[in-house]
C-alpha positions in Angstrom: 115.5 83.8 121.7 112.5 81.8 122.9 112.8 78.1 123.6 110.3 75.9 121.6 108.6 74.8 124.9 107.9 78.4 126.1 104.5 79.9 125.3 104.3 82.7 122.7 104.2 86.2 124.2 100.7 87.7 124.4 99.8 91.0 122.8 99.9 92.6 126.2 103.4 91.5 126.8 104.4 92.9 123.4 102.6 96.2 123.9 105.9 98.0 124.9 107.7 96.9 121.7 107.3 98.4 118.3 105.5 96.1 115.9 107.3 94.7 112.9 106.1 95.1 109.4 104.6 91.6 109.3 102.6 92.2 112.5 101.3 95.5 111.2 100.3 93.9 107.9 98.7 91.0 109.7 96.6 93.3 111.9 95.6 95.3 108.8 94.5 92.2 107.0 92.5 91.0 110.0 90.7 94.4 110.1 90.0 94.5 106.3 86.7 93.4 104.9 86.3 90.2 102.9 85.6 92.3 99.8 88.8 94.3 100.2 90.9 91.2 100.7 89.3 89.5 97.6 89.8 92.7 95.6 93.5 92.8 96.6 94.0 89.2 95.7 92.3 89.8 92.3 94.4 92.9 91.6 97.6 90.8 92.0 96.5 88.1 89.7 95.1 90.4 87.1 98.1 92.7 87.1 100.5 89.9 86.7 98.5 88.3 83.9 98.0 91.6 82.1 101.7 92.5 82.2 102.8 89.0 81.2 100.3 89.2 78.2 100.8 92.8 77.2 104.4 93.8 77.9 106.5 91.0 79.5 109.6 93.2 79.4 107.8 95.5 81.9 107.7 92.8 84.6 108.8 95.2 87.3 105.5 97.0 87.0 103.6 93.9 88.1 105.6 93.5 91.4 103.7 96.0 93.6 100.3 94.6 92.6 101.6 91.0 93.1 102.6 92.0 96.7 99.2 93.5 97.3 97.6 90.3 95.9 99.7 88.2 98.2 98.5 90.3 101.1 94.9 89.7 100.1 95.4 86.0 99.7 97.1 85.8 103.1 94.2 87.7 104.7 91.6 85.4 103.2 93.5 82.3 104.2 94.0 83.6 107.7 90.3 84.1 108.1 89.6 80.6 106.9 92.2 79.1 109.2 90.8 81.0 112.2 87.3 79.7 111.4 88.6 76.2 111.1 90.6 76.4 114.4 87.5 77.7 116.2 85.3 75.0 114.8 87.7 72.2 115.4 88.8 73.3 118.9 92.4 73.7 117.8 92.9 70.2 116.3 95.1 70.1 113.2 94.0 68.4 110.1 95.3 68.1 106.5 93.4 71.0 105.1 94.4 73.2 108.0 98.1 72.4 107.3 97.6 73.0 103.6 96.1 76.4 104.4 99.1 77.3 106.6 101.5 76.1 103.8 99.8 78.3 101.2 99.8 81.2 103.7 103.6 80.9 104.1 103.9 80.7 100.3 101.9 84.0 100.0 104.2 85.6 102.6 107.3 84.5 100.6 105.9 85.7 97.3 104.6 89.0 98.7 107.9 89.7 100.5 109.9 88.8 97.3 107.7 90.9 95.1 108.0 93.9 97.5 111.7 93.5 97.8 112.2 93.2 94.1 110.0 96.2 93.5 112.1 98.3 95.9 115.3 97.1 94.1 113.7 97.9 90.7 112.9 101.5 91.9 116.4 101.9 93.3 117.9 100.6 90.0 115.7 103.0 88.0 116.7 106.0 90.2 120.5 105.1 90.1 120.6 104.3 86.5 123.5 102.5 84.9 126.6 102.4 87.2 129.9 102.0 85.3 133.0 101.5 87.5 
């Protein structure tokens, strides 16, 4: 485990290790276009709203689009945070901290939606278990 005072490892130092799912998704979001990220965020919001309005009992169908929407939101916020860091020479401000907090919220929501979607699929495949 890394001590808080130690610097973070660079990409070159991590090159020999396999990347985790969050690192892979972050790299994908950084390569995606603004339109693709905005479209992903819109898909999540619209799918959740449509399922909630149309068939609330089918909430599990909204989970994958919500995870995609959280990915898009995280990517948009990451770009904004990177631009703010570059313009402010790394100084933290209230808006920058708020952006980071919303980014973490997007990660939590996206992870929860993806995990629940996987469990919903598993539950549908297994069916009712009577012991």
